[in-house]
C-alpha positions as CSV (number, residue, x, y, z in Angstrom):
1,M,77.0,-160.2,107.0
2,S,77.7,-163.8,107.2
3,G,78.9,-163.3,103.9
4,F,81.5,-161.7,103.8
5,F,82.7,-163.2,107.0
6,G,82.5,-166.7,105.0
7,G,84.2,-165.1,102.2
8,L,86.9,-163.6,104.5
9,L,87.7,-167.1,106.2
10,G,87.0,-169.0,102.8
11,G,90.0,-166.9,102.1
12,I,92.8,-167.9,104.3
13,G,93.0,-171.0,103.5
14,G,90.4,-173.9,103.3
15,T,88.5,-175.8,106.1
16,G,91.5,-176.7,108.0
17,V,92.3,-173.0,108.6
18,E,89.2,-171.8,108.9
19,G,87.8,-174.7,111.3
20,A,91.3,-173.9,113.6
21,L,90.3,-169.8,113.8
22,M,86.8,-170.8,114.0
23,A,87.6,-172.8,117.0
24,S,90.0,-170.5,118.9
25,L,88.4,-166.7,118.4
26,P,86.1,-167.2,120.9
27,G,89.5,-167.5,123.3
28,I,91.1,-165.1,122.1
29,L,88.1,-162.4,122.0
30,T,87.8,-163.4,126.2
31,Q,91.5,-162.7,126.0
32,I,91.1,-159.5,124.4
33,V,87.4,-158.0,125.8
34,G,87.3,-160.9,128.8
35,G,86.0,-160.2,132.0
36,A,88.5,-158.4,135.1
37,Q,91.0,-160.4,133.7
38,G,90.8,-159.4,129.8
39,A,93.2,-157.5,127.9
40,A,96.4,-156.9,129.5
41,G,94.9,-157.8,132.8
42,G,92.5,-155.1,133.3
43,G,89.3,-156.3,131.0
44,L,87.6,-154.0,128.9
45,P,88.4,-150.9,130.6
46,A,91.6,-151.8,129.7
47,L,91.0,-152.9,125.9
48,L,89.1,-149.4,126.0
49,Q,92.3,-147.5,126.9
50,Q,94.4,-149.5,124.6
51,L,91.7,-148.3,121.4
52,E,91.8,-144.9,123.0
53,A,95.9,-144.7,123.2
54,A,95.7,-146.0,119.1
55,G,93.1,-142.6,118.4
56,L,90.4,-145.2,118.2
57,G,88.0,-143.8,121.0
58,M,85.4,-143.0,118.6
59,H,85.4,-146.2,117.4
60,A,85.1,-147.7,121.2
61,A,82.6,-145.4,122.0
62,S,80.4,-146.6,119.0
63,W,81.0,-150.3,120.1
64,V,79.7,-149.8,123.4
65,G,77.2,-147.3,122.6
66,Q,73.8,-148.1,121.4
67,G,74.3,-146.9,117.7
68,P,75.9,-148.5,114.7
69,N,79.3,-149.8,115.4
70,I,82.0,-147.7,113.0
71,P,84.3,-150.0,111.7
72,V,88.2,-150.5,111.9
73,T,90.4,-152.1,109.9
74,G,93.0,-154.6,110.5
75,E,95.8,-152.2,110.1
76,Q,94.4,-149.8,113.0
77,L,93.7,-153.1,115.5
78,G,98.1,-153.8,114.5
79,A,98.4,-150.3,116.3
80,V,96.3,-151.4,119.4
81,F,97.8,-154.9,120.4
82,P,101.7,-155.3,120.8
83,P,102.9,-157.3,117.8
84,G,104.1,-160.3,120.1
85,Q,100.3,-161.1,121.4
86,V,99.2,-160.8,117.6
87,A,101.5,-163.4,116.5
88,A,100.4,-165.6,119.7
89,W,97.4,-165.1,118.9
90,A,97.7,-166.0,114.9
91,Q,99.6,-169.1,116.1
92,Q,97.0,-170.3,118.2
93,A,94.7,-169.8,115.4
94,G,96.6,-171.1,112.9
95,T,96.6,-168.1,110.9
96,S,99.2,-165.5,109.8
97,P,99.0,-161.9,112.1
98,E,97.3,-160.0,108.9
99,Q,94.9,-162.3,108.2
100,L,93.7,-162.7,112.6
101,L,93.6,-159.1,112.2
102,A,91.8,-158.7,109.5
103,V,88.7,-161.3,111.0
104,L,89.3,-159.0,114.5
105,S,88.8,-156.3,112.9
106,Q,85.4,-157.6,111.6
107,A,84.6,-159.1,115.4
108,L,86.1,-157.3,117.9
109,P,83.9,-154.6,117.3
110,H,80.7,-157.0,117.4
111,A,82.8,-158.5,120.8
112,V,82.4,-155.4,122.9
113,D,78.8,-154.2,121.7
114,H,78.0,-157.7,122.7
115,A,80.0,-157.7,126.4
116,T,78.4,-154.0,126.9
117,P,74.5,-154.7,127.6
118,G,72.6,-151.3,126.9
119,G,75.4,-149.5,126.7
120,A,77.3,-150.1,129.9
121,I,80.2,-151.4,131.1
122,P,79.6,-154.3,132.6
123,P,81.2,-154.4,136.9
124,P,85.1,-156.0,137.7
125,E,83.8,-159.1,138.9
126,A,81.4,-159.9,136.4
127,P,81.7,-163.1,133.8
128,A,83.3,-162.9,130.6
129,P,80.9,-162.7,128.3
130,E,80.3,-166.1,125.8
131,F,81.3,-165.3,122.3
132,A,80.8,-168.9,120.7
133,G,77.2,-167.8,119.7
134,L,78.2,-164.3,118.7
135,L,80.3,-165.9,116.4
136,G,78.2,-168.3,115.5
137,R,75.6,-166.3,114.2
138,L,78.3,-163.3,112.7
139,F,79.9,-166.3,111.1
140,G,76.0,-168.0,110.1
141,R,77.4,-171.2,111.8
């Protein structure tokens, strides 16, 4: 998988952008998946509801479950998050909204999977998961 991620990141403009994106991606994933304060203030349950409302309920269920993750595209994720929020995350990452969504389409299934150990949604008081190590493994860093 690191070859795919490396190619994806390499295609978004070189080391400076890649470095900025890699540095900001754990924080963005924490905002999206996070703990009790995650997506829209509702954490993982709110994110799962957003995915369901966008027609990605089967995808989300596979990410939470213990089987293989059903892939998602950047375009599909664009229907989940408000454009202004995606633009803010892209600015934070130093990239375009389209490129950010492409990277999120690869990272988010793994992040949700990582945040739901054993296929269970953690209680609201659980701390937000740590994503830097996960992304390091995914991106081969």
